[in-house]
MDAnalysis code that builds the backbone (N, CA, C; Angstrom):
import MDAnalysis as mda
import numpy as np

u = mda.Universe.empty(618, n_residues=206, atom_resindex=np.repeat(np.arange(206), 3), trajectory=True)
u.add_TopologyAttr("name", ["N", "CA", "C"] * 206)
u.add_TopologyAttr("resid", np.arange(1, 207))
u.add_TopologyAttr("resname", ["MET", "VAL", "LYS", "SER", "SER", "GLU", "ILE", "PHE", "TYR", "GLY", "PHE", "CYS", "THR", "HIS", "PHE", "SER", "SER", "LEU", "GLY", "ILE", "THR", "THR", "LYS", "PRO", "THR", "PRO", "SER", "MET", "TRP", "LYS", "TYR", "ARG", "VAL", "LEU", "GLN", "PHE", "PHE", "ASP", "THR", "LEU", "GLY", "ARG", "MET", "LEU", "GLY", "TYR", "GLU", "VAL", "TYR", "THR", "GLU", "ASP", "THR", "PHE", "THR", "LYS", "GLY", "ASP", "HIS", "ILE", "ARG", "LYS", "LEU", "THR", "ARG", "LYS", "ARG", "ILE", "ASP", "MET", "THR", "TRP", "VAL", "ASP", "PRO", "GLY", "SER", "ARG", "ASN", "TYR", "VAL", "LEU", "ALA", "LEU", "GLU", "TYR", "GLU", "ASN", "THR", "ASP", "ASN", "ILE", "ASN", "ASP", "GLU", "ILE", "GLU", "LYS", "LEU", "SER", "PHE", "ILE", "TYR", "GLY", "PHE", "ARG", "VAL", "LEU", "VAL", "MET", "PHE", "LYS", "HIS", "GLY", "PHE", "SER", "ILE", "LYS", "GLU", "ILE", "ILE", "LYS", "ARG", "VAL", "ARG", "SER", "GLN", "LEU", "ASN", "LYS", "THR", "GLY", "GLU", "GLN", "GLU", "SER", "ASP", "PHE", "LEU", "VAL", "LEU", "VAL", "LEU", "PRO", "ASN", "ASN", "PHE", "VAL", "ARG", "ALA", "THR", "PRO", "PHE", "GLU", "ASN", "LEU", "ARG", "ALA", "VAL", "LEU", "LEU", "ASN", "ALA", "LYS", "GLY", "ILE", "THR", "ILE", "GLY", "LEU", "GLY", "SER", "ALA", "GLU", "GLY", "TYR", "VAL", "SER", "ALA", "ASN", "GLY", "VAL", "CYS", "GLY", "PHE", "LYS", "LYS", "THR", "LYS", "TRP", "VAL", "LYS", "SER", "ARG", "GLN", "ARG", "ILE", "ALA", "VAL", "SER", "ARG", "LYS", "GLN", "GLU", "PRO", "ALA"])
u.atoms.positions = np.array([
    [-11.207, 11.929, 6.101],
    [-10.155, 10.965, 5.532],
    [-8.883, 11.676, 5.530],
    [-7.755, 11.033, 6.076],
    [-6.585, 11.656, 5.893],
    [-5.987, 11.651, 4.458],
    [-5.185, 12.604, 4.120],
    [-4.296, 12.431, 2.770],
    [-3.402, 11.358, 2.593],
    [-3.244, 10.899, 1.370],
    [-2.418, 9.864, 1.115],
    [-0.834, 10.196, 1.649],
    [-0.513, 11.379, 1.577],
    [0.860, 11.801, 2.038],
    [0.926, 11.612, 3.508],
    [-0.260, 11.940, 4.240],
    [-0.265, 11.863, 5.619],
    [-0.147, 10.498, 6.083],
    [-0.670, 9.600, 5.384],
    [-0.621, 8.183, 5.622],
    [0.866, 7.692, 5.475],
    [1.501, 8.179, 4.479],
    [2.946, 7.708, 4.086],
    [3.843, 8.254, 5.178],
    [3.549, 9.487, 5.592],
    [4.559, 10.175, 6.637],
    [4.217, 9.556, 7.999],
    [2.912, 9.108, 8.330],
    [2.530, 8.628, 9.564],
    [3.134, 7.195, 9.592],
    [3.054, 6.452, 8.635],
    [3.589, 5.022, 8.527],
    [5.230, 5.082, 8.741],
    [5.892, 5.997, 8.069],
    [7.298, 6.156, 8.233],
    [7.765, 6.591, 9.576],
    [7.021, 7.522, 10.238],
    [7.270, 8.142, 11.468],
    [7.074, 7.239, 12.596],
    [6.033, 6.415, 12.511],
    [5.545, 5.571, 13.703],
    [5.999, 4.075, 13.494],
    [6.770, 3.779, 12.403],
    [7.209, 2.499, 11.849],
    [8.161, 1.849, 13.151],
    [8.946, 2.684, 13.681],
    [9.716, 2.118, 14.800],
    [8.898, 1.547, 15.908],
    [7.713, 2.166, 16.149],
    [6.744, 1.617, 17.206],
    [6.356, 0.281, 16.996],
    [6.413, -0.214, 15.723],
    [5.965, -1.555, 15.545],
    [6.937, -2.720, 15.947],
    [8.190, -2.269, 16.432],
    [9.111, -3.332, 17.042],
    [9.676, -4.320, 16.045],
    [9.684, -4.004, 14.727],
    [10.354, -4.947, 13.673],
    [11.797, -4.999, 13.872],
    [12.324, -6.118, 14.029],
    [13.914, -6.047, 14.139],
    [14.491, -6.415, 12.805],
    [15.886, -6.709, 12.870],
    [16.573, -6.645, 11.581],
    [16.271, -7.823, 10.445],
    [15.683, -8.898, 11.014],
    [15.440, -9.938, 10.022],
    [14.033, -10.531, 10.402],
    [12.930, -9.570, 9.909],
    [11.593, -9.885, 10.154],
    [11.114, -11.146, 9.213],
    [10.371, -11.981, 9.798],
    [9.764, -12.943, 8.889],
    [8.478, -12.317, 8.044],
    [8.133, -12.852, 6.946],
    [6.939, -12.239, 6.198],
    [5.768, -12.166, 7.068],
    [5.494, -13.010, 7.985],
    [4.249, -12.942, 8.861],
    [4.368, -11.814, 9.806],
    [5.518, -11.595, 10.243],
    [5.667, -10.434, 11.250],
    [5.426, -9.117, 10.410],
    [6.105, -9.080, 9.278],
    [5.699, -7.746, 8.432],
    [4.232, -7.485, 8.309],
    [3.598, -8.502, 7.877],
    [2.020, -8.568, 7.509],
    [1.439, -8.065, 8.952],
    [1.666, -8.848, 9.975],
    [0.802, -8.507, 11.261],
    [1.073, -7.134, 11.638],
    [2.412, -6.717, 11.728],
    [2.652, -5.293, 12.348],
    [2.141, -4.253, 11.199],
    [2.148, -4.410, 10.027],
    [1.617, -3.472, 9.040],
    [0.086, -3.332, 9.239],
    [-0.666, -4.586, 9.258],
    [-2.039, -4.506, 9.663],
    [-2.356, -3.882, 10.936],
    [-1.576, -4.024, 12.092],
    [-1.850, -3.456, 13.192],
    [-1.639, -1.987, 13.089],
    [-0.830, -1.390, 12.366],
    [-0.677, 0.069, 12.157],
    [-2.017, 0.541, 11.585],
    [-2.484, -0.078, 10.382],
    [-3.514, 0.421, 9.702],
    [-4.866, 0.292, 10.466],
    [-4.973, -0.868, 11.233],
    [-6.013, -1.030, 12.142],
    [-6.206, 0.044, 12.993],
    [-5.170, 0.325, 13.814],
    [-5.121, 1.432, 14.946],
    [-5.486, 2.751, 14.336],
    [-4.878, 3.065, 13.164],
    [-5.148, 4.341, 12.475],
    [-6.654, 4.562, 12.052],
    [-7.149, 3.386, 11.368],
    [-8.587, 3.440, 11.098],
    [-9.433, 3.650, 12.127],
    [-9.242, 2.980, 13.403],
    [-10.247, 3.242, 14.496],
    [-10.052, 4.576, 15.116],
    [-8.808, 4.991, 15.050],
    [-8.554, 6.404, 15.644],
    [-9.254, 7.459, 14.911],
    [-9.516, 7.159, 13.492],
    [-10.202, 8.148, 12.760],
    [-11.747, 7.883, 12.650],
    [-12.178, 6.850, 13.643],
    [-13.589, 6.796, 13.823],
    [-14.259, 5.733, 12.718],
    [-13.446, 4.991, 11.941],
    [-14.029, 4.035, 10.941],
    [-14.180, 2.559, 11.732],
    [-15.083, 1.831, 11.122],
    [-15.079, 0.431, 11.561],
    [-14.019, -0.210, 10.623],
    [-13.249, -1.137, 11.221],
    [-12.032, -1.765, 10.578],
    [-12.427, -3.249, 10.609],
    [-12.378, -3.858, 9.455],
    [-12.577, -5.281, 9.207],
    [-11.206, -5.901, 8.676],
    [-10.834, -7.179, 9.113],
    [-9.711, -7.822, 8.568],
    [-10.294, -9.094, 7.794],
    [-9.635, -9.495, 6.738],
    [-10.189, -10.580, 5.926],
    [-11.731, -10.443, 5.552],
    [-12.040, -9.091, 5.225],
    [-13.464, -8.810, 4.950],
    [-13.844, -9.565, 3.681],
    [-15.068, -10.137, 3.674],
    [-15.514, -10.916, 2.411],
    [-16.740, -10.071, 1.968],
    [-16.555, -9.930, 0.689],
    [-17.671, -9.009, -0.055],
    [-18.822, -9.990, -0.403],
    [-20.020, -9.481, -0.242],
    [-21.300, -10.021, -0.382],
    [-21.985, -9.395, -1.575],
    [-23.141, -10.016, -1.937],
    [-23.959, -9.346, -3.079],
    [-24.376, -7.954, -2.748],
    [-24.568, -7.826, -1.393],
    [-25.049, -6.584, -0.926],
    [-24.067, -5.348, -1.108],
    [-22.805, -5.743, -1.311],
    [-21.811, -4.733, -1.566],
    [-21.944, -4.047, -2.810],
    [-22.661, -4.791, -3.867],
    [-22.922, -4.234, -5.156],
    [-21.583, -4.226, -5.990],
    [-20.701, -5.021, -5.622],
    [-19.475, -5.117, -6.587],
    [-19.373, -6.681, -7.074],
    [-20.054, -6.950, -8.167],
    [-20.316, -8.238, -8.563],
    [-18.748, -8.953, -8.771],
    [-17.847, -8.366, -9.259],
    [-16.606, -8.931, -9.518],
    [-15.880, -9.290, -8.086],
    [-16.340, -8.720, -7.042],
    [-15.696, -9.199, -5.684],
    [-16.588, -10.036, -4.935],
    [-17.634, -10.386, -5.281],
    [-18.633, -11.333, -4.384],
    [-17.822, -12.568, -4.077],
    [-17.766, -12.933, -2.677],
    [-17.240, -13.900, -2.176],
    [-15.573, -13.853, -2.064],
    [-15.133, -12.645, -2.485],
    [-13.555, -12.622, -2.363],
    [-13.350, -11.753, -1.233],
    [-11.972, -12.076, -0.757],
    [-11.594, -11.216, 0.554],
    [-10.591, -10.267, 0.247],
    [-10.637, -9.233, 1.185],
    [-9.715, -8.142, 1.239],
    [-9.058, -8.248, 2.463],
    [-7.702, -8.060, 2.598],
    [-7.074, -8.145, 3.873],
    [-7.597, -7.171, 4.843],
    [-7.939, -5.831, 4.510],
    [-8.419, -4.937, 5.551],
    [-9.339, -3.945, 4.863],
    [-10.354, -3.511, 5.540],
    [-11.190, -2.379, 5.002],
    [-11.647, -1.550, 6.204],
    [-11.676, -0.194, 5.713],
    [-12.343, 0.791, 6.754],
    [-13.731, 1.128, 6.182],
    [-14.643, 1.062, 6.978],
    [-16.084, 1.447, 6.569],
    [-16.578, 2.574, 7.435],
    [-17.340, 3.532, 6.635],
    [-17.875, 4.705, 7.299],
    [-19.170, 4.174, 8.082],
    [-19.243, 4.346, 9.411],
    [-20.324, 3.959, 10.181],
    [-21.662, 4.533, 9.837],
    [-21.644, 5.686, 9.203],
    [-22.861, 6.441, 8.739],
    [-23.399, 5.885, 7.367],
    [-22.535, 6.038, 6.498],
    [-22.931, 5.843, 5.054],
    [-22.754, 4.281, 4.749],
    [-21.938, 3.574, 5.545],
    [-21.708, 2.215, 5.305],
    [-20.825, 1.960, 4.062],
    [-20.309, 3.175, 3.457],
    [-19.484, 3.009, 2.292],
    [-17.919, 2.761, 2.661],
    [-17.324, 2.005, 1.732],
    [-15.865, 1.709, 1.804],
    [-15.007, 3.038, 1.858],
    [-14.152, 3.214, 2.878],
    [-13.346, 4.409, 2.893],
    [-11.836, 4.035, 2.334],
    [-11.497, 2.879, 2.945],
    [-10.004, 2.222, 2.368],
    [-10.225, 0.864, 2.232],
    [-9.473, 0.282, 1.340],
    [-9.256, -1.086, 1.325],
    [-7.808, -1.346, 1.171],
    [-7.230, -2.277, 1.807],
    [-5.708, -2.518, 1.866],
    [-5.505, -4.116, 1.598],
    [-4.642, -4.346, 0.653],
    [-4.137, -5.682, 0.294],
    [-2.700, -5.762, 0.647],
    [-2.106, -6.822, 1.287],
    [-0.736, -7.049, 1.522],
    [-0.237, -8.318, 0.799],
    [1.011, -8.230, 0.064],
    [1.486, -9.221, -0.606],
    [2.873, -9.393, -0.329],
    [3.461, -10.618, 0.091],
    [4.926, -10.815, 0.228],
    [5.481, -11.846, -0.801],
    [4.781, -11.903, -1.975],
    [5.505, -12.650, -3.062],
    [5.272, -11.522, -4.392],
    [5.751, -12.169, -5.533],
    [5.552, -11.356, -6.771],
    [4.234, -11.466, -7.402],
    [3.409, -12.222, -6.704],
    [2.140, -12.577, -7.370],
    [1.199, -11.280, -6.975],
    [1.379, -10.118, -7.488],
    [0.516, -8.992, -7.116],
    [-0.669, -8.789, -7.939],
    [-0.870, -9.372, -9.122],
    [-1.827, -9.027, -10.008],
    [-3.292, -9.272, -9.362],
    [-3.391, -10.398, -8.621],
    [-4.724, -10.622, -8.065],
    [-5.169, -9.517, -7.002],
    [-4.071, -9.020, -6.365],
    [-4.406, -7.987, -5.326],
    [-4.565, -6.648, -5.947],
    [-3.947, -6.327, -7.084],
    [-4.271, -5.124, -7.882],
    [-5.781, -5.211, -8.439],
    [-6.081, -6.346, -8.985],
    [-7.363, -6.425, -9.565],
    [-8.493, -6.252, -8.502],
    [-8.392, -6.781, -7.481],
    [-9.377, -6.756, -6.536],
    [-9.473, -5.219, -5.969],
    [-8.464, -4.553, -5.688],
    [-8.419, -3.292, -5.326],
    [-9.034, -2.210, -6.393],
    [-8.765, -2.716, -7.609],
    [-9.365, -1.879, -8.846],
    [-10.784, -1.586, -8.761],
    [-11.537, -2.456, -8.192],
    [-12.830, -2.373, -8.239],
    [-13.629, -1.619, -7.094],
    [-12.813, -1.140, -6.185],
    [-13.332, -0.534, -5.000],
    [-13.243, 1.048, -5.201],
    [-14.220, 1.581, -4.639],
    [-14.328, 3.168, -4.919],
    [-13.595, 3.853, -3.781],
    [-13.418, 3.311, -2.564],
    [-12.588, 3.829, -1.509],
    [-11.280, 3.929, -1.908],
    [-10.356, 4.509, -1.136],
    [-9.029, 4.659, -1.213],
    [-8.222, 3.395, -1.212],
    [-7.356, 3.009, -2.230],
    [-6.875, 1.752, -2.421],
    [-5.383, 1.753, -1.864],
    [-5.036, 0.706, -1.151],
    [-3.493, 0.573, -0.618],
    [-3.045, -0.707, -0.858],
    [-1.965, -0.792, -1.541],
    [-1.141, -2.204, -1.678],
    [0.087, -2.129, -1.113],
    [0.444, -3.021, -0.248],
    [1.718, -2.905, 0.583],
    [2.354, -4.309, 0.169],
    [3.625, -3.964, -0.427],
    [4.372, -5.029, -0.936],
    [5.673, -5.325, -0.083],
    [6.027, -6.549, 0.125],
    [7.183, -7.072, 0.747],
    [7.911, -8.204, -0.036],
    [9.171, -8.301, -0.084],
    [9.903, -9.477, -0.885],
    [9.493, -9.366, -2.233],
    [9.499, -8.163, -2.935],
    [9.151, -7.961, -4.316],
    [10.505, -8.082, -5.156],
    [10.072, -8.291, -6.482],
    [11.247, -8.227, -7.417],
    [11.013, -7.266, -8.587],
    [10.127, -6.147, -8.391],
    [9.866, -5.278, -9.376],
    [10.534, -3.830, -9.167],
    [10.692, -3.182, -10.341],
    [10.956, -1.813, -10.371],
    [9.811, -1.074, -10.027],
    [9.793, 0.250, -9.684],
    [8.730, 1.051, -9.623],
    [8.029, 1.289, -10.673],
    [8.725, 1.448, -11.915],
    [7.993, 1.499, -13.328],
    [7.171, 0.338, -13.515],
    [7.721, -0.927, -13.095],
    [6.856, -2.213, -13.590],
    [5.618, -2.165, -12.649],
    [5.806, -1.752, -11.276],
    [4.559, -1.556, -10.454],
    [3.417, -0.744, -11.176],
    [4.031, 0.493, -11.451],
    [3.099, 1.508, -12.007],
    [2.485, 0.853, -13.377],
    [3.139, 0.226, -14.185],
    [2.668, -0.392, -15.284],
    [1.541, -1.276, -15.083],
    [1.773, -2.188, -13.983],
    [0.626, -3.116, -13.687],
    [-0.469, -2.501, -13.208],
    [-0.423, -1.599, -12.262],
    [-1.479, -0.911, -11.618],
    [-2.246, -0.201, -12.768],
    [-1.530, 0.732, -13.503],
    [-2.138, 1.403, -14.565],
    [-3.034, 0.601, -15.604],
    [-2.314, -0.321, -15.952],
    [-3.119, -1.445, -16.896],
    [-4.337, -1.905, -16.298],
    [-4.301, -2.363, -15.031],
    [-5.609, -2.804, -14.454],
    [-6.705, -1.721, -14.259],
    [-6.348, -0.534, -13.671],
    [-7.231, 0.365, -13.712],
    [-7.786, 0.803, -14.968],
    [-7.005, 0.817, -16.087],
    [-7.671, 1.099, -17.433],
    [-8.544, 0.075, -17.945],
    [-8.345, -1.178, -17.518],
    [-9.394, -2.320, -17.729],
    [-10.637, -2.206, -16.860],
    [-10.535, -1.881, -15.597],
    [-11.731, -1.761, -14.733],
    [-12.520, -0.577, -14.992],
    [-12.014, 0.462, -15.740],
    [-12.674, 1.733, -15.725],
    [-12.290, 2.741, -14.684],
    [-12.584, 4.020, -14.858],
    [-12.217, 5.050, -13.976],
    [-13.117, 4.987, -12.697],
    [-12.342, 4.830, -11.615],
    [-12.973, 4.902, -10.345],
    [-12.627, 6.416, -9.681],
    [-13.241, 6.772, -8.697],
    [-13.191, 7.988, -7.975],
    [-12.007, 8.212, -7.140],
    [-11.346, 7.116, -6.848],
    [-10.336, 7.188, -5.739],
    [-8.837, 6.875, -6.131],
    [-7.822, 7.324, -5.339],
    [-6.591, 7.075, -5.755],
    [-5.982, 5.688, -5.259],
    [-4.881, 5.350, -5.720],
    [-4.238, 3.998, -5.449],
    [-2.686, 4.124, -5.052],
    [-2.581, 3.715, -3.686],
    [-1.322, 3.929, -3.129],
    [-0.674, 2.593, -3.046],
    [0.677, 2.547, -3.538],
    [1.662, 1.453, -3.156],
    [2.751, 1.795, -2.354],
    [2.829, 0.935, -1.275],
    [4.065, 0.997, -0.327],
    [4.827, -0.140, -0.624],
    [6.091, 0.070, -0.975],
    [7.072, -0.930, -1.283],
    [8.041, -0.945, -0.227],
    [7.835, -2.101, 0.750],
    [8.794, -2.208, 1.820],
    [10.102, -2.862, 1.369],
    [11.152, -2.435, 2.139],
    [12.577, -3.027, 1.784],
    [12.478, -4.478, 2.153],
    [13.238, -5.271, 1.317],
    [13.248, -6.740, 1.718],
    [13.988, -7.071, 2.970],
    [14.828, -6.157, 3.418],
    [15.548, -6.504, 4.613],
    [16.210, -5.327, 5.293],
    [16.477, -5.169, 6.619],
    [17.227, -4.138, 7.105],
    [18.555, -4.730, 7.617],
    [19.639, -4.164, 7.173],
    [20.992, -4.510, 7.568],
    [21.767, -3.283, 8.360],
    [22.846, -3.691, 9.020],
    [23.484, -2.596, 9.787],
    [24.434, -1.931, 9.058],
    [24.851, -2.607, 7.778],
    [25.753, -1.872, 6.837],
    [25.035, -0.783, 6.173],
    [25.855, 0.076, 5.556],
    [25.099, 1.135, 4.755],
    [25.575, 1.017, 3.257],
    [24.757, 1.530, 2.373],
    [23.460, 2.296, 2.588],
    [22.340, 1.330, 2.897],
    [21.385, 1.771, 3.691],
    [20.233, 0.960, 3.975],
    [19.192, 0.955, 2.860],
    [18.398, -0.097, 2.636],
    [17.309, -0.052, 1.683],
    [16.297, 0.966, 2.039],
    [15.757, 1.545, 0.994],
    [14.733, 2.468, 1.234],
    [13.304, 1.941, 1.209],
    [12.415, 2.464, 1.804],
    [10.990, 2.249, 1.635],
    [10.500, 3.245, 0.351],
    [9.753, 2.728, -0.479],
    [9.387, 3.612, -1.508],
    [7.770, 3.562, -1.618],
    [7.375, 4.611, -2.157],
    [5.836, 4.708, -2.406],
    [5.647, 5.494, -3.625],
    [4.484, 4.954, -4.289],
    [3.923, 5.756, -5.574],
    [2.339, 5.855, -5.352],
    [1.873, 7.028, -5.771],
    [0.346, 7.226, -5.670],
    [-0.042, 7.507, -7.058],
    [-1.007, 6.848, -7.542],
    [-1.685, 6.838, -8.795],
    [-3.152, 7.401, -8.674],
    [-3.496, 8.183, -9.498],
    [-5.043, 8.716, -9.569],
    [-5.918, 7.633, -10.242],
    [-7.154, 7.966, -10.321],
    [-8.079, 6.988, -10.872],
    [-7.818, 6.597, -12.360],
    [-7.117, 7.626, -13.026],
    [-6.706, 7.376, -14.512],
    [-5.531, 6.544, -14.736],
    [-4.800, 6.207, -13.490],
    [-3.444, 5.538, -13.692],
    [-2.212, 6.502, -13.887],
    [-2.507, 7.728, -13.551],
    [-1.491, 8.813, -13.736],
    [-0.915, 8.956, -12.354],
    [0.576, 8.909, -12.374],
    [1.312, 9.068, -11.235],
    [1.227, 10.488, -10.623],
    [0.778, 10.647, -9.404],
    [0.476, 11.934, -8.815],
    [1.426, 12.208, -7.526],
    [1.979, 11.287, -7.105],
    [2.937, 11.511, -5.812],
    [4.057, 10.208, -5.760],
    [5.146, 10.525, -5.297],
    [6.331, 9.695, -5.149],
    [6.842, 9.815, -3.652],
    [7.191, 8.781, -2.976],
    [7.608, 8.914, -1.558],
    [8.920, 7.952, -1.430],
    [9.612, 8.280, -0.492],
    [10.841, 7.431, -0.248],
    [11.184, 7.814, 1.319],
    [11.845, 6.759, 1.888],
    [12.343, 6.961, 3.280],
    [13.543, 6.024, 3.511],
    [14.565, 6.406, 4.098],
    [15.740, 5.570, 4.365],
    [15.630, 4.838, 5.675],
    [15.824, 3.530, 5.541],
    [15.726, 2.676, 6.655],
    [17.054, 2.797, 7.627],
    [16.764, 2.448, 8.762],
    [17.914, 2.444, 9.781],
    [17.569, 1.582, 10.920],
    [18.625, 1.163, 11.630],
    [18.464, 0.227, 12.934],
    [18.936, 1.014, 14.053],
    [17.942, 1.135, 15.072],
    [18.483, 1.851, 16.244],
    [19.398, 0.998, 17.155],
    [19.878, 1.531, 18.122],
    [20.664, 0.945, 19.153],
    [20.278, -0.413, 19.830],
    [18.892, -0.394, 20.005],
    [18.408, -1.638, 20.497],
    [17.830, -2.616, 19.467],
    [18.223, -2.379, 18.240],
    [17.889, -3.339, 17.106],
    [16.656, -3.228, 16.437],
    [15.939, -2.145, 16.812],
    [14.431, -1.989, 16.165],
    [14.787, -1.153, 14.886],
    [14.056, -1.541, 13.883],
    [14.043, -0.885, 12.630],
    [13.075, 0.326, 12.441],
    [13.590, 1.407, 11.821],
    [12.761, 2.446, 11.535],
    [13.140, 3.208, 10.186],
    [12.381, 4.392, 9.997],
    [12.850, 5.097, 8.703],
    [13.071, 6.595, 9.039],
    [13.921, 7.146, 8.276],
    [14.335, 8.676, 8.356],
    [14.286, 9.180, 7.057],
    [14.700, 10.582, 7.093],
    [14.745, 11.167, 5.795],
    [13.570, 10.916, 4.746],
    [12.376, 11.179, 5.420],
    [11.200, 10.770, 4.665],
    [10.915, 11.977, 3.595],
    [10.583, 11.465, 2.476],
    [10.308, 12.575, 1.309],
    [9.102, 12.218, 0.560],
    [8.216, 13.295, 0.287],
    [7.282, 12.954, -0.485],
    [6.985, 14.129, -1.547],
    [6.818, 13.654, -2.885],
    [6.900, 14.743, -3.932],
    [5.604, 14.589, -4.747],
    [4.780, 15.702, -4.894],
    [3.765, 15.596, -5.749],
    [4.150, 15.726, -7.252],
    [3.588, 14.877, -7.924],
    [3.922, 14.820, -9.400],
    [2.696, 14.516, -10.292],
    [2.533, 15.343, -11.193],
    [1.415, 15.232, -12.242],
    [1.889, 14.882, -13.517],
    [3.136, 14.511, -13.511],
    [3.733, 13.882, -14.793],
    [3.595, 12.450, -14.984],
    [3.111, 12.030, -16.145],
    [2.949, 10.590, -16.271],
    [4.341, 9.915, -16.471],
    [4.626, 8.909, -15.627],
    [5.853, 8.244, -15.858],
    [5.867, 7.187, -16.897],
    [6.768, 7.539, -17.847],
    [6.769, 6.681, -19.123],
    [7.263, 5.182, -18.794],
    [6.424, 4.202, -19.177],
    [6.807, 2.952, -19.033],
    [6.814, 2.063, -20.387],
    [7.848, 1.498, -20.801],
    [7.825, 0.864, -21.949],
    [7.092, -0.557, -22.011],
    [6.416, -0.824, -22.969],
    [5.571, -2.094, -22.988],
    [6.586, -3.324, -22.889],
    [7.805, -3.028, -23.156],
    [8.828, -4.156, -23.065],
    [9.603, -4.151, -21.721],
    [9.070, -3.164, -20.877],
    [9.827, -3.087, -19.644],
    [9.819, -4.398, -18.812],
    [10.978, -4.846, -18.463],
    [10.906, -6.200, -17.539],
    [11.126, -5.652, -16.123],
    [10.701, -6.523, -15.091],
    [11.169, -6.315, -13.754],
    [12.501, -6.234, -13.520],
    [12.978, -5.064, -12.651],
    [14.343, -4.857, -12.407],
    [14.817, -5.982, -11.415],
])
């Protein structure tokens, strides 16, 4: 399994190959993002499923009959290696809750959001504490709402939390538009952090 920082760097590096232009529709964002993770999962040798529906045989009672946007499954052990949810509204609580029950690496991709990073961390941490400690980390990729030719460009942001809800990594990348109108990211940064980011209980979305 690749490291979370490698997933982040790979996504930023190869984003321009997805062919997204300056005013992408929500459906284009989702299709192209899933396309990236589908290709990556298959290249790593995993079985990749979209709209995967959990059954009783998965032994996760809370998720029975619920669907996950994408999963990677180890062909040998049949264990979940990665689970991904994509959301293009502010209704992220259901996605966070579903991912919190999975033992594989969890990824939430957000587009057209209205939250600060601290608010996102607060919501993920709260749900992880309710669910109980799992063994895997939780990565949130926060996509820019739009690309424009004016500067400064919006940034892609990322936050990585461990199973206890503690922030252990932060990432950012600056968006740009190439001469042919295709969007990409540059100046990619990833910082390891073992400091718990303080979030007030009265914190409101930015």
